[in-house]
Legacy VTK file of the C-alpha trace (Angstrom):
# vtk DataFile Version 3.0
C-alpha trace
ASCII
DATASET POLYDATA
POINTS 75 float
108.692 117.838 96.175
107.066 120.017 98.582
103.627 120.547 99.750
100.724 118.733 101.530
97.743 117.288 100.565
94.541 115.846 102.728
93.830 112.347 103.507
91.165 112.381 100.920
93.795 113.706 98.024
93.045 117.308 97.765
96.147 119.315 97.268
96.758 122.296 99.471
98.601 125.592 98.814
101.890 126.109 99.474
104.287 128.923 100.702
107.325 130.589 98.855
106.387 129.483 95.530
108.790 132.023 94.017
111.629 131.039 95.539
111.044 127.230 95.232
110.681 127.488 91.700
113.681 129.870 91.138
115.812 127.574 93.341
114.782 124.437 91.306
115.086 126.372 88.123
118.888 127.166 88.884
119.159 123.590 89.780
117.995 122.546 86.456
114.183 121.818 86.942
112.179 122.687 84.125
108.784 120.977 84.810
106.631 121.671 87.910
103.323 120.708 89.431
101.914 123.318 91.599
98.578 123.617 93.642
95.944 125.441 91.582
95.567 127.747 94.561
98.869 129.244 93.933
98.339 129.936 90.247
98.171 133.715 91.323
101.649 133.564 92.825
103.166 132.908 89.218
103.143 136.771 88.838
105.724 137.140 91.057
108.163 134.870 88.924
110.695 136.413 86.804
109.759 136.452 83.049
113.241 134.775 82.175
112.188 131.756 84.278
108.736 131.740 83.196
109.560 131.659 79.429
111.742 128.418 80.068
109.680 126.140 82.543
106.476 124.255 82.322
103.911 124.403 84.958
100.884 122.245 85.748
98.380 123.690 88.164
96.406 120.680 89.980
93.721 120.281 92.564
93.901 116.711 93.575
96.272 113.766 93.795
94.438 111.883 91.077
95.689 114.788 88.622
99.140 114.318 89.888
99.051 110.660 89.297
97.623 110.912 85.799
100.114 113.511 84.726
102.937 111.255 86.320
101.835 107.953 84.611
100.410 109.303 81.625
96.680 108.568 82.310
94.284 110.346 80.120
91.663 112.386 81.324
88.031 111.148 81.385
85.432 113.862 80.683
LINES 1 76
75 0 1 2 3 4 5 6 7 8 9 10 11 12 13 14 15 16 17 18 19 20 21 22 23 24 25 26 27 28 29 30 31 32 33 34 35 36 37 38 39 40 41 42 43 44 45 46 47 48 49 50 51 52 53 54 55 56 57 58 59 60 61 62 63 64 65 66 67 68 69 70 71 72 73 74
């Protein structure tokens, strides 16, 4: 895990996304939750890695909690 969030639960952008995902991929990770603000950085990640991982982009801690504990989104 890496990154920061505000006291109100807003997920902030991170640096070095390509290096972090590539390193975690080599170590065996296949599912990633990243800040929505870093979505544009996904273009820098190799095609091989992108084809073999699952990425979810989030804006808030609530979204992370719901993903981790399988809570259904309320519309």
